PDB file of N, CA, C and O in Angstrom:
ATOM      1  N   MET A   1     -16.725  -3.482 -32.155  1.00  0.00           N
ATOM      2  CA  MET A   1     -16.596  -2.902 -30.849  1.00  0.00           C
ATOM      3  C   MET A   1     -15.586  -3.684 -30.018  1.00  0.00           C
ATOM      4  O   MET A   1     -14.807  -3.099 -29.265  1.00  0.00           O
ATOM      5  N   VAL A   2     -15.604  -4.997 -30.154  1.00  0.00           N
ATOM      6  CA  VAL A   2     -14.685  -5.839 -29.382  1.00  0.00           C
ATOM      7  C   VAL A   2     -13.235  -5.533 -29.748  1.00  0.00           C
ATOM      8  O   VAL A   2     -12.372  -5.460 -28.873  1.00  0.00           O
ATOM      9  N   LYS A   3     -12.969  -5.354 -31.038  1.00  0.00           N
ATOM     10  CA  LYS A   3     -11.602  -5.039 -31.472  1.00  0.00           C
ATOM     11  C   LYS A   3     -11.142  -3.707 -30.897  1.00  0.00           C
ATOM     12  O   LYS A   3      -9.996  -3.570 -30.468  1.00  0.00           O
ATOM     13  N   LEU A   4     -12.033  -2.732 -30.890  1.00  0.00           N
ATOM     14  CA  LEU A   4     -11.678  -1.421 -30.345  1.00  0.00           C
ATOM     15  C   LEU A   4     -11.451  -1.492 -28.840  1.00  0.00           C
ATOM     16  O   LEU A   4     -10.515  -0.882 -28.323  1.00  0.00           O
ATOM     17  N   ALA A   5     -12.288  -2.222 -28.149  1.00  0.00           N
ATOM     18  CA  ALA A   5     -12.124  -2.370 -26.704  1.00  0.00           C
ATOM     19  C   ALA A   5     -10.815  -3.088 -26.376  1.00  0.00           C
ATOM     20  O   ALA A   5     -10.122  -2.728 -25.425  1.00  0.00           O
ATOM     21  N   THR A   6     -10.488  -4.092 -27.161  1.00  0.00           N
ATOM     22  CA  THR A   6      -9.226  -4.812 -26.969  1.00  0.00           C
ATOM     23  C   THR A   6      -8.037  -3.898 -27.195  1.00  0.00           C
ATOM     24  O   THR A   6      -7.069  -3.930 -26.436  1.00  0.00           O
ATOM     25  N   LYS A   7      -8.110  -3.081 -28.240  1.00  0.00           N
ATOM     26  CA  LYS A   7      -7.030  -2.130 -28.523  1.00  0.00           C
ATOM     27  C   LYS A   7      -6.892  -1.132 -27.373  1.00  0.00           C
ATOM     28  O   LYS A   7      -5.781  -0.838 -26.934  1.00  0.00           O
ATOM     29  N   ALA A   8      -8.010  -0.617 -26.890  1.00  0.00           N
ATOM     30  CA  ALA A   8      -7.981   0.340 -25.785  1.00  0.00           C
ATOM     31  C   ALA A   8      -7.378  -0.301 -24.539  1.00  0.00           C
ATOM     32  O   ALA A   8      -6.586   0.325 -23.835  1.00  0.00           O
ATOM     33  N   GLU A   9      -7.747  -1.526 -24.273  1.00  0.00           N
ATOM     34  CA  GLU A   9      -7.211  -2.222 -23.109  1.00  0.00           C
ATOM     35  C   GLU A   9      -5.701  -2.418 -23.222  1.00  0.00           C
ATOM     36  O   GLU A   9      -4.972  -2.214 -22.250  1.00  0.00           O
ATOM     37  N   LYS A  10      -5.235  -2.810 -24.394  1.00  0.00           N
ATOM     38  CA  LYS A  10      -3.795  -3.004 -24.603  1.00  0.00           C
ATOM     39  C   LYS A  10      -3.031  -1.690 -24.425  1.00  0.00           C
ATOM     40  O   LYS A  10      -1.964  -1.662 -23.812  1.00  0.00           O
ATOM     41  N   LEU A  11      -3.583  -0.612 -24.962  1.00  0.00           N
ATOM     42  CA  LEU A  11      -2.937   0.689 -24.798  1.00  0.00           C
ATOM     43  C   LEU A  11      -2.860   1.092 -23.332  1.00  0.00           C
ATOM     44  O   LEU A  11      -1.829   1.575 -22.864  1.00  0.00           O
ATOM     45  N   ALA A  12      -3.945   0.893 -22.622  1.00  0.00           N
ATOM     46  CA  ALA A  12      -3.987   1.264 -21.211  1.00  0.00           C
ATOM     47  C   ALA A  12      -3.012   0.427 -20.390  1.00  0.00           C
ATOM     48  O   ALA A  12      -2.326   0.952 -19.512  1.00  0.00           O
ATOM     49  N   LYS A  13      -2.951  -0.862 -20.670  1.00  0.00           N
ATOM     50  CA  LYS A  13      -2.037  -1.738 -19.930  1.00  0.00           C
ATOM     51  C   LYS A  13      -0.578  -1.408 -20.226  1.00  0.00           C
ATOM     52  O   LYS A  13       0.272  -1.525 -19.343  1.00  0.00           O
ATOM     53  N   ALA A  14      -0.278  -0.997 -21.456  1.00  0.00           N
ATOM     54  CA  ALA A  14       1.098  -0.687 -21.844  1.00  0.00           C
ATOM     55  C   ALA A  14       1.554   0.675 -21.325  1.00  0.00           C
ATOM     56  O   ALA A  14       2.749   0.967 -21.294  1.00  0.00           O
ATOM     57  N   SER A  15       0.611   1.488 -20.928  1.00  0.00           N
ATOM     58  CA  SER A  15       0.926   2.835 -20.466  1.00  0.00           C
ATOM     59  C   SER A  15       1.567   2.810 -19.090  1.00  0.00           C
ATOM     60  O   SER A  15       1.288   1.941 -18.264  1.00  0.00           O
ATOM     61  N   THR A  16       2.427   3.782 -18.872  1.00  0.00           N
ATOM     62  CA  THR A  16       3.014   3.952 -17.538  1.00  0.00           C
ATOM     63  C   THR A  16       2.096   4.791 -16.658  1.00  0.00           C
ATOM     64  O   THR A  16       2.324   4.914 -15.455  1.00  0.00           O
ATOM     65  N   GLN A  17       1.063   5.363 -17.256  1.00  0.00           N
ATOM     66  CA  GLN A  17       0.108   6.187 -16.515  1.00  0.00           C
ATOM     67  C   GLN A  17      -0.883   5.284 -15.781  1.00  0.00           C
ATOM     68  O   GLN A  17      -1.281   4.236 -16.288  1.00  0.00           O
ATOM     69  N   GLU A  18      -1.265   5.701 -14.602  1.00  0.00           N
ATOM     70  CA  GLU A  18      -2.208   4.895 -13.840  1.00  0.00           C
ATOM     71  C   GLU A  18      -3.518   5.611 -13.549  1.00  0.00           C
ATOM     72  O   GLU A  18      -4.518   4.964 -13.238  1.00  0.00           O
ATOM     73  N   ASP A  19      -3.527   6.923 -13.645  1.00  0.00           N
ATOM     74  CA  ASP A  19      -4.758   7.629 -13.314  1.00  0.00           C
ATOM     75  C   ASP A  19      -5.700   7.674 -14.523  1.00  0.00           C
ATOM     76  O   ASP A  19      -5.266   7.680 -15.676  1.00  0.00           O
ATOM     77  N   ARG A  20      -6.972   7.704 -14.227  1.00  0.00           N
ATOM     78  CA  ARG A  20      -8.018   7.643 -15.249  1.00  0.00           C
ATOM     79  C   ARG A  20      -7.903   8.773 -16.273  1.00  0.00           C
ATOM     80  O   ARG A  20      -8.086   8.545 -17.469  1.00  0.00           O
ATOM     81  N   LYS A  21      -7.606   9.979 -15.817  1.00  0.00           N
ATOM     82  CA  LYS A  21      -7.520  11.131 -16.709  1.00  0.00           C
ATOM     83  C   LYS A  21      -6.408  10.946 -17.749  1.00  0.00           C
ATOM     84  O   LYS A  21      -6.601  11.249 -18.926  1.00  0.00           O
ATOM     85  N   SER A  22      -5.269  10.457 -17.322  1.00  0.00           N
ATOM     86  CA  SER A  22      -4.149  10.237 -18.246  1.00  0.00           C
ATOM     87  C   SER A  22      -4.450   9.135 -19.245  1.00  0.00           C
ATOM     88  O   SER A  22      -4.085   9.238 -20.417  1.00  0.00           O
ATOM     89  N   ILE A  23      -5.114   8.081 -18.789  1.00  0.00           N
ATOM     90  CA  ILE A  23      -5.475   6.982 -19.686  1.00  0.00           C
ATOM     91  C   ILE A  23      -6.470   7.470 -20.740  1.00  0.00           C
ATOM     92  O   ILE A  23      -6.342   7.139 -21.919  1.00  0.00           O
ATOM     93  N   ARG A  24      -7.447   8.247 -20.319  1.00  0.00           N
ATOM     94  CA  ARG A  24      -8.424   8.780 -21.283  1.00  0.00           C
ATOM     95  C   ARG A  24      -7.740   9.654 -22.328  1.00  0.00           C
ATOM     96  O   ARG A  24      -8.081   9.597 -23.509  1.00  0.00           O
ATOM     97  N   LYS A  25      -6.775  10.462 -21.893  1.00  0.00           N
ATOM     98  CA  LYS A  25      -6.044  11.314 -22.834  1.00  0.00           C
ATOM     99  C   LYS A  25      -5.258  10.453 -23.820  1.00  0.00           C
ATOM    100  O   LYS A  25      -5.231  10.743 -25.016  1.00  0.00           O
ATOM    101  N   LEU A  26      -4.632   9.411 -23.328  1.00  0.00           N
ATOM    102  CA  LEU A  26      -3.895   8.488 -24.184  1.00  0.00           C
ATOM    103  C   LEU A  26      -4.800   7.882 -25.247  1.00  0.00           C
ATOM    104  O   LEU A  26      -4.425   7.811 -26.417  1.00  0.00           O
ATOM    105  N   LEU A  27      -5.991   7.445 -24.845  1.00  0.00           N
ATOM    106  CA  LEU A  27      -6.934   6.843 -25.792  1.00  0.00           C
ATOM    107  C   LEU A  27      -7.462   7.863 -26.794  1.00  0.00           C
ATOM    108  O   LEU A  27      -7.687   7.532 -27.958  1.00  0.00           O
ATOM    109  N   ARG A  28      -7.661   9.102 -26.347  1.00  0.00           N
ATOM    110  CA  ARG A  28      -8.071  10.180 -27.272  1.00  0.00           C
ATOM    111  C   ARG A  28      -6.968  10.471 -28.275  1.00  0.00           C
ATOM    112  O   ARG A  28      -7.219  10.578 -29.475  1.00  0.00           O
ATOM    113  N   ASP A  29      -5.738  10.598 -27.773  1.00  0.00           N
ATOM    114  CA  ASP A  29      -4.605  10.911 -28.645  1.00  0.00           C
ATOM    115  C   ASP A  29      -4.380   9.827 -29.688  1.00  0.00           C
ATOM    116  O   ASP A  29      -4.005  10.122 -30.822  1.00  0.00           O
ATOM    117  N   ASP A  30      -4.606   8.583 -29.311  1.00  0.00           N
ATOM    118  CA  ASP A  30      -4.457   7.460 -30.239  1.00  0.00           C
ATOM    119  C   ASP A  30      -5.597   7.423 -31.259  1.00  0.00           C
ATOM    120  O   ASP A  30      -5.429   6.920 -32.370  1.00  0.00           O
ATOM    121  N   GLY A  31      -6.747   7.953 -30.875  1.00  0.00           N
ATOM    122  CA  GLY A  31      -7.910   7.939 -31.762  1.00  0.00           C
ATOM    123  C   GLY A  31      -8.892   6.827 -31.479  1.00  0.00           C
ATOM    124  O   GLY A  31      -9.990   6.808 -32.037  1.00  0.00           O
ATOM    125  N   VAL A  32      -8.512   5.901 -30.618  1.00  0.00           N
ATOM    126  CA  VAL A  32      -9.395   4.762 -30.347  1.00  0.00           C
ATOM    127  C   VAL A  32     -10.674   5.210 -29.637  1.00  0.00           C
ATOM    128  O   VAL A  32     -11.736   4.641 -29.889  1.00  0.00           O
ATOM    129  N   SER A  33     -10.604   6.195 -28.773  1.00  0.00           N
ATOM    130  CA  SER A  33     -11.831   6.627 -28.086  1.00  0.00           C
ATOM    131  C   SER A  33     -12.822   7.251 -29.070  1.00  0.00           C
ATOM    132  O   SER A  33     -14.033   7.093 -28.913  1.00  0.00           O
ATOM    133  N   GLY A  34     -12.320   7.949 -30.071  1.00  0.00           N
ATOM    134  CA  GLY A  34     -13.192   8.506 -31.101  1.00  0.00           C
ATOM    135  C   GLY A  34     -13.858   7.423 -31.925  1.00  0.00           C
ATOM    136  O   GLY A  34     -15.029   7.536 -32.290  1.00  0.00           O
ATOM    137  N   GLU A  35     -13.112   6.379 -32.213  1.00  0.00           N
ATOM    138  CA  GLU A  35     -13.670   5.241 -32.950  1.00  0.00           C
ATOM    139  C   GLU A  35     -14.761   4.551 -32.122  1.00  0.00           C
ATOM    140  O   GLU A  35     -15.806   4.172 -32.652  1.00  0.00           O
ATOM    141  N   ILE A  36     -14.510   4.395 -30.836  1.00  0.00           N
ATOM    142  CA  ILE A  36     -15.507   3.786 -29.953  1.00  0.00           C
ATOM    143  C   ILE A  36     -16.761   4.656 -29.917  1.00  0.00           C
ATOM    144  O   ILE A  36     -17.878   4.141 -29.970  1.00  0.00           O
ATOM    145  N   ASP A  37     -16.577   5.966 -29.828  1.00  0.00           N
ATOM    146  CA  ASP A  37     -17.723   6.886 -29.824  1.00  0.00           C
ATOM    147  C   ASP A  37     -18.578   6.730 -31.084  1.00  0.00           C
ATOM    148  O   ASP A  37     -19.806   6.753 -31.011  1.00  0.00           O
ATOM    149  N   LYS A  38     -17.929   6.571 -32.229  1.00  0.00           N
ATOM    150  CA  LYS A  38     -18.658   6.407 -33.494  1.00  0.00           C
ATOM    151  C   LYS A  38     -19.512   5.136 -33.473  1.00  0.00           C
ATOM    152  O   LYS A  38     -20.664   5.144 -33.906  1.00  0.00           O
ATOM    153  N   VAL A  39     -18.938   4.063 -32.972  1.00  0.00           N
ATOM    154  CA  VAL A  39     -19.668   2.792 -32.911  1.00  0.00           C
ATOM    155  C   VAL A  39     -20.850   2.909 -31.955  1.00  0.00           C
ATOM    156  O   VAL A  39     -21.947   2.439 -32.257  1.00  0.00           O
ATOM    157  N   ILE A  40     -20.628   3.530 -30.812  1.00  0.00           N
ATOM    158  CA  ILE A  40     -21.707   3.695 -29.826  1.00  0.00           C
ATOM    159  C   ILE A  40     -22.845   4.524 -30.416  1.00  0.00           C
ATOM    160  O   ILE A  40     -24.016   4.204 -30.207  1.00  0.00           O
ATOM    161  N   LYS A  41     -22.512   5.581 -31.147  1.00  0.00           N
ATOM    162  CA  LYS A  41     -23.552   6.417 -31.758  1.00  0.00           C
ATOM    163  C   LYS A  41     -24.399   5.628 -32.745  1.00  0.00           C
ATOM    164  O   LYS A  41     -25.600   5.864 -32.870  1.00  0.00           O
ATOM    165  N   LYS A  42     -23.764   4.684 -33.452  1.00  0.00           N
ATOM    166  CA  LYS A  42     -24.514   3.846 -34.387  1.00  0.00           C
ATOM    167  C   LYS A  42     -25.374   2.824 -33.659  1.00  0.00           C
ATOM    168  O   LYS A  42     -26.538   2.620 -34.005  1.00  0.00           O
ATOM    169  N   LEU A  43     -24.798   2.188 -32.654  1.00  0.00           N
ATOM    170  CA  LEU A  43     -25.496   1.109 -31.950  1.00  0.00           C
ATOM    171  C   LEU A  43     -26.551   1.631 -30.969  1.00  0.00           C
ATOM    172  O   LEU A  43     -27.633   1.056 -30.844  1.00  0.00           O
ATOM    173  N   LEU A  44     -26.229   2.705 -30.288  1.00  0.00           N
ATOM    174  CA  LEU A  44     -27.107   3.233 -29.237  1.00  0.00           C
ATOM    175  C   LEU A  44     -27.266   4.740 -29.363  1.00  0.00           C
ATOM    176  O   LEU A  44     -26.820   5.481 -28.487  1.00  0.00           O
ATOM    177  N   PRO A  45     -27.889   5.203 -30.431  1.00  0.00           N
ATOM    178  CA  PRO A  45     -27.964   6.650 -30.658  1.00  0.00           C
ATOM    179  C   PRO A  45     -28.665   7.402 -29.543  1.00  0.00           C
ATOM    180  O   PRO A  45     -28.370   8.575 -29.312  1.00  0.00           O
ATOM    181  N   GLU A  46     -29.585   6.754 -28.849  1.00  0.00           N
ATOM    182  CA  GLU A  46     -30.305   7.444 -27.771  1.00  0.00           C
ATOM    183  C   GLU A  46     -29.414   7.705 -26.554  1.00  0.00           C
ATOM    184  O   GLU A  46     -29.756   8.532 -25.709  1.00  0.00           O
ATOM    185  N   TYR A  47     -28.279   7.010 -26.455  1.00  0.00           N
ATOM    186  CA  TYR A  47     -27.373   7.196 -25.340  1.00  0.00           C
ATOM    187  C   TYR A  47     -26.134   8.024 -25.692  1.00  0.00           C
ATOM    188  O   TYR A  47     -25.383   8.433 -24.808  1.00  0.00           O
ATOM    189  N   ALA A  48     -25.932   8.262 -26.966  1.00  0.00           N
ATOM    190  CA  ALA A  48     -24.770   9.026 -27.417  1.00  0.00           C
ATOM    191  C   ALA A  48     -24.999  10.510 -27.190  1.00  0.00           C
ATOM    192  O   ALA A  48     -26.107  11.023 -27.347  1.00  0.00           O
ATOM    193  N   THR A  49     -23.921  11.180 -26.818  1.00  0.00           N
ATOM    194  CA  THR A  49     -24.024  12.628 -26.607  1.00  0.00           C
ATOM    195  C   THR A  49     -23.430  13.378 -27.761  1.00  0.00           C
ATOM    196  O   THR A  49     -23.426  14.609 -27.761  1.00  0.00           O
TER     197      THR A  49
END
């Protein structure tokens, strides 16, 4: 999870986008948000949607 969070942070910092919606799209397009979702579902299935 730490590696994925670090990757997401680096992508967000490198982006020229500043709004939350654009950053989320960037992370989805890269695939890192999907990877984070998979880890969360394993670690905290009761909180995963």
